[in-house]
MILO-491337 format. One record per atom (N, C-alpha, C): residue number from 1; residue in three letters; atom name; y, x, z. Coordinates in pm, whole numbers, plus 50000, padded with zeros to 5 digits. Each point is the difference from the previous one (the first is absolute). Example, Ala and Ser with C-alpha at 12.3 -4.5 7.8 and 13.67 -1.06 7.14 Angstrom:
BEGIN
R   i  aa at     Y     X     Z
R   1 ALA  N 49431 51319 50780
R   1 ALA CA 50119 49911 50000
R   1 ALA  C 50120 50090 50000
R   2 SER  N 50105 49965 49928
R   2 SER CA 50119 50082 50006
R   2 SER  C 50109 49923 50073
This chain:
BEGIN
R   i  aa at     Y     X     Z
R   1 UNK  N 49882 50085 50000
R   1 UNK CA 50118 49915 50000
R   1 UNK  C 50124 50090 50000
R   2 UNK  N 50040 50038 49882
R   2 UNK CA 50123 50079 49993
R   2 UNK  C 50094 49932 49900
R   3 UNK  N 50122 49992 50040
R   3 UNK CA 50101 49938 49915
R   3 UNK  C 50089 50112 49949
R   4 UNK  N 50018 50002 49872
R   4 UNK CA 50084 50102 49940
R   4 UNK  C 50109 49936 49917
R   5 UNK  N 50114 50064 50001
R   5 UNK CA 50104 49966 49905
R   5 UNK  C 50049 50132 49943
R   6 UNK  N 50025 49999 49874
R   6 UNK CA 50051 50120 49936
R   6 UNK  C 50150 49984 49981
R   7 UNK  N 50071 50103 50041
R   7 UNK CA 50145 49995 49986
R   7 UNK  C 50033 50022 49853
R   8 UNK  N 50073 49908 49944
R   8 UNK CA 50036 50008 49859
R   8 UNK  C 50112 50101 49979
R   9 UNK  N 50017 50038 49878
R   9 UNK CA 50102 50098 49966
R   9 UNK  C 50138 49944 50034
R  10 UNK  N 50079 50079 50071
R  10 UNK CA 50136 49965 50042
R  10 UNK  C 50004 49876 50090
R  11 UNK  N 49892 49972 50073
R  11 UNK CA 49999 49885 50091
R  11 UNK  C 50042 50045 50139
R  12 UNK  N 50092 49928 50063
R  12 UNK CA 50038 50035 50138
R  12 UNK  C 49882 49978 50096
R  13 UNK  N 49997 50078 50105
R  13 UNK CA 49890 49993 50096
R  13 UNK  C 50000 49866 50072
R  14 UNK  N 50118 49946 50031
R  14 UNK CA 50003 49872 50072
R  14 UNK  C 49941 49888 49916
R  15 UNK  N 50014 50005 49870
R  15 UNK CA 49940 49898 49913
R  15 UNK  C 49847 50015 49999
R  16 UNK  N 49953 50124 50002
R  16 UNK CA 49856 50024 50004
R  16 UNK  C 49942 49951 50133
R  17 UNK  N 50073 50022 50108
R  17 UNK CA 49954 49951 50131
R  17 UNK  C 49996 49848 50001
R  18 UNK  N 50098 49937 49938
R  18 UNK CA 50003 49853 49991
R  18 UNK  C 49878 49949 49922
R  19 UNK  N 49965 50070 49890
R  19 UNK CA 49881 49961 49923
R  19 UNK  C 49874 50015 50084
R  20 UNK  N 49992 50108 50079
R  20 UNK CA 49885 50022 50087
R  20 UNK  C 49989 49888 50103
R  21 UNK  N 50111 49963 50061
R  21 UNK CA 49998 49893 50100
R  21 UNK  C 49955 49868 49940
R  22 UNK  N 50047 49970 49879
R  22 UNK CA 49959 49876 49933
R  22 UNK  C 49851 50000 49971
R  23 UNK  N 49949 50115 49957
R  23 UNK CA 49858 50011 49971
R  23 UNK  C 49917 49980 50126
R  24 UNK  N 50043 50061 50110
R  24 UNK CA 49930 49984 50128
R  24 UNK  C 50005 49854 50045
R  25 UNK  N 50112 49936 49981
R  25 UNK CA 50016 49859 50039
R  25 UNK  C 49908 49910 49919
R  26 UNK  N 49993 50023 49869
R  26 UNK CA 49916 49917 49914
R  26 UNK  C 49853 50012 50035
R  27 UNK  N 49956 50117 50043
R  27 UNK CA 49860 50020 50032
R  27 UNK  C 49968 49976 50148
R  28 UNK  N 50095 49947 50074
R  28 UNK CA 49984 49962 50141
R  28 UNK  C 49955 50116 50089
R  29 UNK  N 50039 50120 49966
R  29 UNK CA 49962 50116 50081
R  29 UNK  C 50082 50006 50127
R  30 UNK  N 50129 49973 49990
R  30 UNK CA 50087 50003 50118
R  30 UNK  C 49954 49894 50101
R  31 UNK  N 49969 49881 49950
R  31 UNK CA 49956 49892 50089
R  31 UNK  C 49870 50037 50071
R  32 UNK  N 49908 50064 49927
R  32 UNK CA 49873 50041 50058
R  32 UNK  C 50017 50105 50107
R  33 UNK  N 50088 50095 49976
R  33 UNK CA 50024 50106 50098
R  33 UNK  C 50063 49943 50126
R  34 UNK  N 50095 49910 49982
R  34 UNK CA 50063 49938 50117
R  34 UNK  C 49901 49916 50079
R  35 UNK  N 49908 49933 49930
R  35 UNK CA 49901 49917 50069
R  35 UNK  C 49903 50086 50079
R  36 UNK  N 49968 50118 49951
R  36 UNK CA 49903 50086 50067
R  36 UNK  C 50064 50094 50101
R  37 UNK  N 50129 49990 50019
R  37 UNK CA 50069 50088 50095
R  37 UNK  C 49949 49976 50142
R  38 UNK  N 49975 49874 50034
R  38 UNK CA 49950 49964 50132
R  38 UNK  C 49871 49922 49985
R  39 UNK  N 49914 50010 50099
R  39 UNK CA 49874 49926 49997
R  39 UNK  C 50028 49851 50019
R  40 UNK  N 49934 49921 49919
R  40 UNK CA 50012 49855 50012
R  40 UNK  C 49861 49943 50027
R  41 UNK  N 49989 49927 50109
R  41 UNK CA 49870 49945 50035
R  41 UNK  C 49957 49899 49894
R  42 UNK  N 49868 49983 49983
R  42 UNK CA 49951 49906 49899
R  42 UNK  C 50052 49857 50019
R  43 UNK  N 50013 49956 50125
R  43 UNK CA 50050 49865 50022
R  43 UNK  C 50147 49989 49960
R  44 UNK  N 50076 50110 50016
R  44 UNK CA 50140 49998 49957
R  44 UNK  C 50011 49997 49848
R  45 UNK  N 49912 50074 49931
R  45 UNK CA 49998 49997 49854
R  45 UNK  C 49971 49859 49951
R  46 UNK  N 49898 49938 50063
R  46 UNK CA 49961 49865 49960
R  46 UNK  C 50114 49901 50025
R  47 UNK  N 50066 50012 50114
R  47 UNK CA 50111 49911 50034
R  47 UNK  C 50115 50017 49900
R  48 UNK  N 50029 50126 49963
R  48 UNK CA 50108 50025 49906
R  48 UNK  C 49967 49941 49862
R  49 UNK  N 49875 50018 49955
R  49 UNK CA 49960 49946 49870
R  49 UNK  C 50004 49847 50000
R  50 UNK  N 49957 49939 50112
R  50 UNK CA 50004 49854 50009
R  50 UNK  C 50144 49949 49996
R  51 UNK  N 50089 50073 50064
R  51 UNK CA 50141 49962 50001
R  51 UNK  C 50058 50005 49858
R  52 UNK  N 49967 50104 49925
R  52 UNK CA 50047 50012 49862
R  52 UNK  C 49942 49888 49915
R  53 UNK  N 49872 49970 50017
R  53 UNK CA 49937 49893 49924
R  53 UNK  C 50063 49865 50031
R  54 UNK  N 50030 49975 50125
R  54 UNK CA 50063 49873 50038
R  54 UNK  C 50139 49989 49937
R  55 UNK  N 50073 50110 49999
R  55 UNK CA 50135 49999 49942
R  55 UNK  C 49994 49974 49850
R  56 UNK  N 49910 50068 49930
R  56 UNK CA 49991 49980 49856
R  56 UNK  C 49952 49858 49967
R  57 UNK  N 49910 49946 50082
R  57 UNK CA 49954 49862 49979
R  57 UNK  C 50115 49902 50020
R  58 UNK  N 50083 50025 50099
R  58 UNK CA 50116 49915 50026
R  58 UNK  C 50095 50005 49881
R  59 UNK  N 50025 50118 49947
R  59 UNK CA 50088 50012 49883
R  59 UNK  C 49940 49929 49879
R  60 UNK  N 49869 50015 49982
R  60 UNK CA 49933 49935 49888
R  60 UNK  C 50012 49848 50010
R  61 UNK  N 49979 49946 50123
R  61 UNK CA 50012 49855 50019
R  61 UNK  C 50142 49953 49974
R  62 UNK  N 50098 50080 50042
R  62 UNK CA 50140 49963 49986
R  62 UNK  C 50039 49990 49851
R  63 UNK  N 49952 50094 49919
R  63 UNK CA 50043 50003 49860
R  63 UNK  C 49911 49916 49909
R  64 UNK  N 49879 49964 50043
R  64 UNK CA 49915 49915 49918
R  64 UNK  C 50039 49853 50014
R  65 UNK  N 50032 49960 50120
R  65 UNK CA 50023 49858 50025
R  65 UNK  C 50138 49964 49994
């Protein structure tokens, strides 16, 4: 799992860093690292997933009906 970006000719470094950040964001690497920073008990994972599912179901009901 290595992410590479090649700096283009005459490209500023800050623009290359911005491209790297976007690539990391699209592949959910930042989110995964933040999630694994601390241990999360299995019941907490399950509770968090259920909460997300309930929220998306509520949104789905709101926009369908």
